[in-house]
N, C-alpha and C positions, 0 to 999 in steps of 0.2 A: 504494500500500500504506500503510495507517495505521501510524503509529509507536506502539509499545507505550509506555504510560505507566508508568514505573518509580517506585517509592517507596523511601524510606530503609528499609533492612532487607531488601530483596529480595536473593535469591541469584541471581547471573547468571554466565554463562560467555561468553567470546568465541566468536563464530560460527566462528572458525578453530580453536578448541580452547584448552585451558589449564585452570588450576585454577578451581574455583568461587570466586567473589568476592562479598563483601557490599557492597551500595550503601551508602556511608557518608554521602554528601551529594550533592545535585543542585544545579547552579548554573552561573553564568557564569564560565567559566575561559578565556575567549578570549585573555587576555594570555599564558597559559602552555600552553594546551591547547585542545581542541575546545570550541566553544560551540554548543549546550548541552553540558554535560559531566556525566558520572557519576563521582564520586570513589569508587573501589572499593578495598577492602582485602582482603588474603588473606595466608596464611602460607606461606613457603618454608622448610620444616623448622620451625625455631623463630623465624625472623625475620619480623616484620611488614613487609609490602610494601604500597604504595599507588600508584595511578596514576589518571589521568583518561581516560575513554573516551567516544567519541561514542555516544549511545544506539543508533544504527543498527548498531553493531559488536558488540553483545551480545544475548543472549536469556536468558529466564528458565531457570534450571537446575532440572531435575526432581529434587527431593530424594528421590523415591520410586524412582528408578532409571531 
């Protein structure tokens, strides 16, 4: 299966569910997280949250429903 090519600004969601997240950066996070990694940001109420996810664990979020 081909891996989706994500770009900064894409809105993604974990395949297992969760909030929509914006891809903020794409890079080599192997020292602290998966390599390659997508640095994603989202809001939990009014608090900004960020974490790094492996590209195979997310999918593009359909903004149209």
